[in-house]
N, C-alpha and C positions, 0 to 999 in steps of 0.2 A: 198693374195695368190700369190704366185710367178709364174712368167712365167716359163714353163717347156718345154722340147722337149724330146720326146721319139721315137727313131727308130727302129723298130722290126727287128731282123736279119733273113735273109733267111734260115730258118732251117726246115727241114722236120724231123719229130720224129715218130718213131714207137714203142709202148710199150706195154708190156703185156707178160705174161708167154708164153713160146715157140716161142717168135718172132724170134729166130734165124732161125727157118725153113722158115721165109720171106726173109732171107738175098739175095738169088738169085733174088728174084723179085725185091729187091731195087737196086742191081747192074745193072740188065736189065734195069730198069726205067730210070737210068742215063746214059745208053748206054755202060757200061763198059763190055768188051769181054775177056780181059786178065787181071786177078786181081792177085796183089801180096799181101800175107798175112803177115803183121807185127805183132810181138809180142816180149816180153822178152823171155830169155832162160828159164825162170821157167813156161812160159805159151805155151810152144811147143806142149803141149798135146791139148790145146784149138785150137791153130793155125790147127792142123791136123784136128780138128773136123770141124772147119770152112772150111777148104779146101775140105772137104768130102762134106759138104753141097753144095758148089759152084760148085762142080764136074768139067766140063772141063773148066769152067770159071777161075779156079785156075791155074796159071802158075808157081808158086813158093811160097816159105816160106822163110822169113827172120827174125829169132828171135834173133836179136842182140840190141834191143831196150835197152837203158839205161837211168837212171835217169838224170835230168837236160840236156839232149840231147846234148851231146859232139859233137863238129863239126865233127871229124873223124867217129863217128857213122852214121851222116848224109851222108858223103861223101860215105861210104860203102853202105847205103842202096840205095841211088841214082844210084850207080854203078850197084847193083844187079837189080833195076828195069829196067835200060837200057838195060842189058844183056838178060832179060827175055821179052823184049818188053812189059812192062806193061802198061796198059792205065788207070790203077788206082790201088787203094790199098783198103784192109780192116784192120783197126786197131783193133785187138783183145785184150783187156786187160785194163790197168789202164792208169794213167797219163803219164807214160814213153813212152808207145807205141803210145798214141794218139799225145803227142809230137813229136814224131819222124814222124808221118804222117804228121803234120803240117809242119814240116821243110822240108819234101820232096815235099808236095804241093807248097811250097813257093820257093824251089829251082828249081823244075823241072816242076811244074805246073799239077801234077798228082791228080785229085780228089780222094776223098776216103770216105768211109763209116766207121763210128765210132760204135764200139761194146763194150761199156764199161763193165767192170766186177768190179769196185770199185765206191765209192761214191763222189769222188771229184769234178765231173762236168766240167772238163776243155773241154770236148767236145763241150760245148755250147758256147764257146768264140772264138774269133778271135784274141786271144792272144797267141803269140808265144815266145818260149824262145830258145837261144842257149848258150852253155858253151865253151869258148876257153881261153886258158891261165888263169884259175882259176876266170874268170869273166863272168857273165851271163848276156847276153843281151836280153831284152825283146821288144817286139813290137805288134802293132795291124794292122791286114790286113785281110780283109775279104777273101782273097784268100785261107787262112788255114782253113776256116770253112768247116766242112764235108759236104757233098752232102746230107748225112742222118745219123741219129744218130738211132741205133736200140737198144732199151732198153729191155733186157729179164731178169727180176728178177731171172729165174731159173739159170742164169750164175753165180749169185753171192752166191750160196748155197756152194761153196766150198771155198769162201774167208776166210782166216783165220780171226778169231775175232779181233785180234790186228790190222790188216790191215783195216778191216772195221771200226773201231773205229777212227783210225787217219785219214783215206780218208774222213770219214763223218765231222769230225772237220774241215778239209781243206774246205770242202764245205760251212760249218757255217761261216768262215772266209770270204768267197766271199760274203755272203749276208750281213754280218755286215758292211764291207767296202762299199757296195753298198748303204746301208740306210744313210751313211753321205756323200757320194759322191758328188761333187759340181754339176754333171750332172744327178742326180737322178730325180725320177718322181714317182707319186702315183702308177702307174703300176710296177715298180720296187720295191717300199716299200712293196706293197702286196705281190709280190711273194717271196721277202726276208723274210718277217715275216712267210709266210706259210712254206717256205723252211726249216727255222730253227726249227719251230715247228714239221714238220715231222721228221727231223733227231733227235732231241733231245728226241723224244719219242720213236723212233725206235732202236737207236743206243744201247741202254742198253740191250735190248733183244739179239741184234745181238753180242755184246761184250760178253755175257753170253754163246755164242755158242749154243743157243737154235734154232731149226729148226722151223722158223716161217715165212710162205710165205707172211703173211700180213706184217710183220715187214721189209722184204726185199723189197717189193714193195713200202713201204712207204718211206724207205730210198733212193730209187732209184729216187722217184719222188722228194723228197727234194733236191737230187743232181741235178737233171735236173733245178729245179727251181732256186737254188743257183748259178748254172753255168751260167744261163740265164741273172742274175742279174749282174754278173761280166762282161758279154759280153756286156752289155749295158751302163757300167759307168767306171769311172776313179778309178785306185787302188791308195791307200794310203800308210801310214806308214807300216801297217801290211804286205802288199804284197813286199814292197820295202826291208824291212828287211829280209824276207824269201828269196827272190831272191839272195840278197847279202850273206846271211848265207850259202844257198845251193850252189851258184856258187863258193864261195871263199874257203869254208871248206868242200865241197862235203857232205854235210848232207842230210840224207833221207828226202825227201821233205815233206810228209805229216806229219811225226813226227814233223817236225821244225814248221810247221803251228800250230800243237797241243800245243806245247810249248808256241809259242809267241802270240796267240789268246787272252787269258785273260788279258796278260799285257798291250797289245795294247788297249783292250777294256777297261781298268781301266784307261789308260791315255787319251784316244781320246772321249769317251762317255760322260764325263762331260761337253765336249764342244759342243755336239750334242744331245741336250735333246729328240728330236722327236726320233732320232735312239735307243737312251737308253731305252726310253718308249716300241717301237717295241720289241727290245731284251728281255725286262722283260716280255712283254706280251707272247712271244713264249716260254720262258722258264718257265713261270708262277712262277716268283720268285720276291723277292723284290730288288734284285741287279744283274744288268746284268753281270758285271764282275765276281763276287763271283759265280753266277750260272755257268758261262763258265767253270771256274776252278773246281766246284764241279762235273760238267759234265765229265770233262776230267778225274778227279780223279776216279769216278766211272766207267769209261770205262777202267781203266788201262792203260791210254796213259802216255807218259812221260810228266813230269813236270818241267823239268829243262833243259838247254842246256848242262849243265854238263853230263847229263845221254846219250847225244847223242856224247860226247867226246869233247865238247869245252872246250879249256884252256882259263884261264884269259888273257894270253898274246896274243890271238888273236883278243881280243875284239876291241883293238884300230884301227886296219885295218878295222874291220867292220864298226865302227863309221864312220871313215873318207869316206870309199866308200858309206855309206848310206847318208851322207850329200853333197856328190859330185855333185849331180844333184837335181834340184828342181822338187817338186811333190805336188799334191794336199793333203792336210790333214786338218782336222777341227780344229786342235789346232796347233799353231807353235811349231817347232822342235828345241831346242836349243842344243848345244853340251853337256852341263852338263846334260839334261833331257835323252838324248840318252845313255850316259855313265851309268847314274844310272839305266835306264831301262834293259839295257843289262847286267850289273852285277846282277841285281835282276833275270833276265830270266836264267843267268847261274847257279846261286846258288839255284834257287827254291824258293827264299825268297817271301812270300806272304804277303801282307799287314794284 
């Protein structure tokens, strides 16, 4: 038995249908009196609903969150927070909004409450990312953890089926990498396997746009668990590739994860037999990588980087950037391996 270390993150989670109504209690609990509500432009309606729930606590709305958290977007949000004298934020939406809240917390120290509406699970991690000059920088800092996460499955009822599918695959990628991370533990492994199973069982129902309260709750629980796994472990090749592709080529974040997931699984899992067995159990199938690819196809997710607009001529720079800094991975990554892997991802060529 290996020596392991596991450090639980200081996260408060409120989960259940109708939990949005408790948002005011949660902001009061952490002492927020002047709250700025963050969202994307497309989630302006949700931001207005959140402001109504907060009542006099809400002092403004900022609906300018963007994917990959560009530095100018953070500058603008921090300026707005200062102008309204906010003492905290509520991040209402998916990964783009939560990423902005993390950046504002890092920049000006404002605590925030996360109100997730997709299944990626980034709200459970101390991982932040900023994009500047087509390069995405990431780091880990407990200062970016939300003071509370309010999971309300009712809020995911209007999430488009395509968004539900790719955000759930994004969360599954978190769990897969946690299973072979060098700083994993039995606690993380148990959460990862359960999270993958929850999402794999719920996502086909949600991708079919069926009104299923149980499936929405199960997917959100899976996102919670998978995000917590990522928050406790080191990221590997999958996340490195997604950060490079997203920051350099401005690709949609969750869709990129969906494409990359089965290819990195096929590359890494043979070198991580325990992780491979856990993913196979969670998917209830004989082959982990094939199971992930089949799941993505069933969900109607993109299956190639070409579908996201990536040109062959762009891959060389992606290879160089990915190899430019060392990172943990269960299998050594050679230049020729990465070239082949990216070419297969771009074309959608599956073994």
